[in-house]
C-alpha positions, -999 to 999 in steps of 0.1 A, spaced: 76 -884 -268 49 -908 -285 11 -891 -278 -11 -913 -268 -44 -914 -291 -78 -920 -294 -99 -920 -329 -134 -938 -341 -147 -936 -377 -167 -915 -397 -176 -927 -435 -147 -951 -432 -117 -922 -418 -107 -920 -383 -110 -890 -364 -97 -879 -333 -123 -879 -304 -97 -867 -275 -95 -826 -277 -59 -828 -266 -55 -847 -300 -74 -825 -318 -61 -796 -307 -25 -809 -306 -30 -820 -347 -40 -790 -355 -6 -778 -344 15 -802 -368 20 -776 -400 32 -746 -379 73 -744 -366 62 -716 -339 29 -711 -314 23 -682 -290 -2 -679 -265 -22 -645 -257 -46 -641 -228 -66 -609 -219 -55 -574 -209 -41 -581 -174 -34 -611 -173 -49 -635 -139 -35 -672 -125 -58 -685 -147 -52 -671 -174 -13 -669 -168 -15 -702 -156 -34 -717 -188 -8 -705 -209 26 -718 -188 5 -755 -194 -3 -754 -228 31 -736 -238 47 -771 -216 17 -797 -236 31 -781 -269 69 -782 -263 69 -822 -246 44 -836 -270 58 -818 -303 90 -807 -297 79 -773 -308 88 -738 -299 66 -717 -276 60 -678 -265 43 -668 -239 30 -630 -238 16 -603 -221 -6 -584 -230 -7 -553 -207 10 -550 -173 7 -573 -141 -4 -554 -112 -17 -573 -82 3 -586 -58 -5 -620 -65 -1 -625 -98 30 -604 -104 50 -630 -72 34 -654 -95 54 -644 -124 88 -639 -104 84 -675 -81 74 -696 -117 100 -680 -142 70 -675 -165 92 -654 -192 66 -634 -209 67 -611 -236 53 -579 -239 25 -582 -271 38 -550 -285 70 -557 -294 58 -592 -305 66 -598 -343 47 -620 -359 60 -647 -380 55 -673 -408 40 -703 -403 30 -692 -366 -2 -705 -348 -18 -685 -324 -39 -696 -297 -59 -676 -271 -65 -691 -242 -95 -670 -210 -108 -651 -229 -122 -649 -269 -112 -628 -298 -129 -595 -309 -147 -592 -267 -126 -548 -262 -99 -573 -241 -75 -569 -262 -44 -552 -276 -29 -571 -302 -35 -570 -345 -72 -581 -346 -58 -595 -384 -34 -619 -366 -50 -650 -376 -57 -671 -345 -51 -709 -343 -74 -719 -315 -98 -702 -290 -98 -722 -251 -120 -712 -229 -145 -708 -202 -164 -683 -196 -199 -664 -211 -185 -638 -232 -200 -641 -262 -164 -634 -292 -160 -638 -323 -155 -667 -335 -155 -672 -370 -126 -693 -389 -110 -706 -362 -100 -743 -371 -102 -752 -333 -128 -739 -305 -124 -749 -269 -159 -733 -256 -169 -750 -214 -185 -724 -206 -200 -743 -177 -161 -755 -165 -147 -726 -134 -114 -722 -151 -96 -723 -183 -67 -741 -161 -90 -768 -156 -91 -779 -195 -54 -771 -198 -52 -800 -173 -79 -820 -186 -56 -822 -216 -24 -829 -198 -42 -860 -179 -53 -870 -216 -21 -872 -229 -1 -890 -194 28 -862 -192 48 -859 -164 42 -819 -152 70 -800 -137 63 -785 -102 62 -753 -114 38 -765 -142 15 -780 -113 14 -749 -94 6 -724 -122 -26 -747 -130 -36 -750 -96 -35 -715 -84 -49 -705 -118 -74 -728 -109 -77 -722 -72 -80 -685 -75 -111 -691 -99 -132 -716 -71 -125 -701 -44 -133 -668 -45 -174 -666 -35 -193 -676 -49 -173 -707 -59 -188 -718 -100 -171 -750 -102 -184 -792 -120 -171 -821 -114 -133 -816 -139 -125 -782 -114 -126 -804 -87 -109 -837 -107 -81 -814 -116 -75 -796 -89 -76 -831 -65 -50 -842 -100 -26 -816 -97 -23 -808 -59 5 -836 -50 25 -824 -80 19 -783 -69 50 -769 -50 33 -759 -16 56 -739 -6 52 -713 -40 16 -719 -35 17 -699 -2 41 -677 -11 18 -659 -41 -10 -659 -18 6 -638 7 24 -618 -14 32 -583 4 6 -560 -10 15 -521 -20 -4 -490 -2 -28 -483 -31 -48 -518 -25 -54 -501 18 -69 -466 3 -84 -483 -22 -101 -503 1 -110 -480 23 -124 -455 -2 -147 -478 -11 -159 -484 20 -172 -443 26 -188 -444 -14 -206 -477 -9 -247 -476 -6 -271 -496 -5 -304 -503 -28 -328 -529 -18 -306 -557 -17 -276 -547 -42 -247 -529 -28 -220 -507 -49 -191 -493 -44 -177 -462 -63 -141 -457 -65 -127 -427 -83 -94 -437 -90 -75 -470 -90 -43 -475 -96 -51 -507 -112 -80 -524 -127 -79 -554 -109 -81 -537 -72 -123 -537 -85 -128 -575 -83 -103 -573 -48 -134 -549 -37 -159 -567 -46 -155 -599 -29 -151 -583 3 -186 -562 0 -202 -593 -9 -199 -611 22 -223 -576 36 -252 -601 54 -278 -581 41 -273 -580 -2 -271 -607 -27 -257 -587 -57 -227 -563 -53 -206 -543 -78 -169 -523 -75 -170 -491 -102 -138 -479 -100 -124 -449 -127 -84 -462 -145 -72 -459 -176 -107 -434 -189 -123 -463 -183 -150 -471 -153 -140 -505 -145 -164 -531 -134 -164 -562 -109 -201 -577 -97 -207 -609 -79 -244 -620 -65 -250 -646 -39 -281 -656 -58 -279 -692 -83 -290 -687 -120 -284 -648 -114 -271 -649 -152 -243 -620 -134 -223 -615 -170 -253 -614 -192 -272 -589 -171 -235 -568 -168 -234 -571 -203 -268 -560 -212 -263 -529 -197 -232 -515 -203 -240 -528 -234 -257 -498 -239 -235 -473 -225 -206 -482 -252 -190 -502 -230 -176 -546 -224 -184 -571 -200 -192 -606 -189 -184 -634 -167 -201 -661 -150 -233 -673 -136 -226 -651 -104 -195 -639 -111 -189 -609 -139 -163 -578 -151 -163 -553 -177 -163 -517 -184 -174 -490 -193 -156 -458 -215 -151 -424 -200 -161 -391 -223 -140 -378 -201 -123 -376 -165 -141 -345 -153 -165 -347 -117 -191 -344 -138 -185 -368 -175 -189 -392 -144 -212 -387 -123 -229 -388 -152 -218 -421 -160 -228 -435 -131 -260 -425 -130 -267 -434 -157 -248 -471 -152 -268 -474 -116 -306 -467 -133 -304 -492 -155 -287 -517 -133 -313 -513 -105 -341 -514 -142 -318 -545 -147 -320 -557 -111 -362 -554 -106 -351 -528 -82 -376 -496 -75 -348 -462 -80 -347 -449 -47 -318 -430 -20 -291 -454 -12 -283 -454 23 -244 -459 30 -226 -489 44 -205 -468 69 -225 -435 83 -214 -403 81 -212 -398 112 -195 -429 122 -166 -418 99 -167 -382 110 -166 -399 150 -135 -426 135 -116 -390 121 -120 -377 157 -108 -401 176 
């Protein structure tokens, strides 16, 4: 397929002005294009890889492969992979080849969210997060922190190239944007809304419904119960402690529920998984800089974090999984978070009182 390119002149030489043209032009000398996203891929990362692979295959005729870094545990995410038939190669099985372009989406290098060999050169990074990564020497970079979803950027590439989009690809891109924008609080730009309007007529609505309503395992409900029983309020902040989570994504599902409590402006879930304290944060306040605040708090505890203005996530490594070690990390995190949010150190009160919990058990 012939690409519709746009060029301008600089010092008498033609230069490509559209981002999609720049991205595709740099792939000319590669035989294979491999896509990676962050560990435990979410719909935005999965949809972005699926969309870019279709773009590269359609416009350049090159071979592509999509990878999976870590397990996909969340029911909706697994349903997305299964129903859209997204073929993912485990990153640990990848054998890197000569003349292979590595494209990272929905994340940035050296942020603690990857397990592949850091020595493998990266051709491109396409992302929308505030998380600061090491972009040194990467030929193509498209980092737009004001956008709600990386899938919106990929959709804009396709709109620029005027290519036909199969319904499975449109569905993946739409759902990727939908999951990023339809949480609370909503963070979106005009481009995100344009991408949603462009993709919706092309998406398979039946598949969207099946993905959104994927059956959830018992572990989800056990986690929610534990979070409700272990949620404490400090002024306008609510912290939910979960001692053991089957899946790291459960922290985000918990905090999406807790931020809806009418008496708080901030909600944080901290749960133990695979030797780490997994963190997810939400704020209803505009210009709250949640990603930057969480990053500053956890960096002093040896962890990593990032995100957006009102949505963020991260982790703190645990010295051990003994109760004493976990409690110490929890205490340090709580104290530093209260200080960062300018909340006076105080004893939190429970979201659900012990008396209420005991009464419910008795009845």
